[in-house]
N, C-alpha and C positions, 0 to 999 in steps of 0.2 A: 139058670138061676144060680149056679155055683160060682160063675164069674162075678156076678153081682155081689154075692156074699163075700168073695175074696177081696173085692174092691172096698167093701164096707169095712172089712177087718183091717185093711191097710190104713184106711182113713180114721179108724177108731182113735179117739183122743185128739184128733186134729181140729174138730169143730168145738166151739165154746158154747156153753149153756147160757152165757150172759146175753141179755137182749141186745139187739143190734139197733143203734140209732144212726141212720144214714145221713142225717142233717148235720153239717159241720157247724161249729160254734164260732161265728164271726163276731168281731167287736162291733159295737153300735156304729152305724154309719153317720159320719159328720157331714151334713150338707150345707153348712153355714158359709164356707169359704172365707172365714174371718182370719185365716192364717196365710192367705194368698196375697201377694203384692204384684202389681203390674208396674214395671219400670219402662218408661218411654224416653224418647229422644236419645236413644243409643245410636252410634254411627252405623250407617248402612255399608257393610263391607262385602266384598266378593268372597267366593268360596276359598280362595287362597289364604285369606286372613281370618277366616271363621274360627279356627281353633285358637288363635291368639286372643281374639275378642272374647270367646267363650271362657278361656282361662282367667282373663282379667276381670270379667264381670263376676264369675264364680268366686274368685278370691275376694272381691269387694263385698259380695252379699254374705259370704260365710264368716266374715269378720264381725258382722252384726249379731249373728246368732246361728245356732245349728239348723240345718235344713231338715225337713221331714224325711223320714226313712220308713220303709215298710218291710215287714218280714216276708221272706220268700220272693223278693223283687229281684228277678234274674237280670232285668235290663239295666239295673243301677250298677255303676262302677265308681271308683274313687274319683275319676276325672269328670264323670257326668252322672250326677244323681238324677233320678226321675222326677224329683221335686224342683228341677230347674229346667226351663224350656226357653231356648233362643230360636224363634221361628226363622226359617230360611225359605225364601221364595224362589222356586226353581225357574220360573218364567223370566224373572229379571236377574237371576243368578247373584242375588245379594240378600243380606238379612233384611228384615222388615223394619228394624229400628226399635224393637221393644223386646222385653223378656218377662217371663212369668216365673215367680219364685214362690215356693211354699215352705214356710218355717214350721218348726215343731210346735210353737205356741203363738197365740194371738198377740201376746205382749211383744214378742220378737218382731212380728209383722208390723205392729204399730211403731215400734222403735225404728224399723227399717224405713218406713215412710218419712219419719222425722229426720233421719240421718241422710237419706238419699235425696230428699226434696231440695233441689237447687244445687246438688253436688256437682262440682266442676270435674267432669269426666276427662275432658281434654280441652284444648283452647277453643274449640268450636261447639262443644256439647255440654249443656247444663241438664242434668237428669231430672226427670219428673217421676215421682213415685206415688202411687195411689193404691189404696186397698182395693181388692177385687170387688168387695161388696159395694164400694162407692162407685166403681165403674158400672156396676149393674144398675144402680140408682140413676146414673147419668144417662144410661141407655134408654131408660123408661121415660125420659123427658119428651114431651110432645113438641117437636120442632115446628109443626104446622099450626099449632094453636096460637091464639092471640096473646101477645106479650103484654103484661100489665106492669108498667114501670112503677116502682114503689114511689110513694110521695115522700119528698124530703122532710126531715124534721124541721120545725120552725127554728129560726136563728135565735140563739141565746148569746147575749154579749157576756164575754168572760170578764172577771174582775181584773183591774189593772194592778199588777203586783209591784209596779215601779212608782206608784202614786206618791209614796213617801219621799222620793227623790225629786219630784217636780216642784217648781216654784209657781205660785199663783200669778205672779207678775211677769212671768216669762223671762226671768233673768237667768244668766249663766253663773254657776258657782265654780270657783277654782281654788286650788290650794297652792300656797307658796311656802317652800321650806328653805330657811337660811340658818346655818349653824345648827343649834339645837332647838330652834323655834319653828313652829308651823303656824301659818295664818290661813284661815279659810275666808275668802272674800266673795262678794257678789259683783258681777259686771252688769251695769244698767245699760 
């Protein structure tokens, strides 16, 4: 018992009387994905050109707004944040042709879709940018269901804005200028 008393004496003052709460305090989880953008129609490049493509796309998306960053994220580097993903297919040894980007705010993500939609990446690739929430909606569409073609609106004739220039007798009007005089005449 004396060894136990000696150990207790050594640890005296080491333990705190404050209650221990083992549950960490995490921020609220955002499950909306409204800050995520899917960029498609990127070039499919082999492994040798992957780093160059990654740098070009990353430079393009960071000009629009700051990418999301997370505290304690050891995988993130300055060259490759974890909020940017450029998938690579090992079987075909090339990229898939799309990228996933997460911005700090939903406003930046919306701005990115507006800026990148139809962006001429190179002479053969026009980018397509879609919010991830929209791609989820498109995935839920039932392709096997019956397609109901919408009925067209009835034709409405638009008013003729040039009516004031037309002649009821179908004559042509022309102008002749000589000296300081101008004459407007009809041709029958």
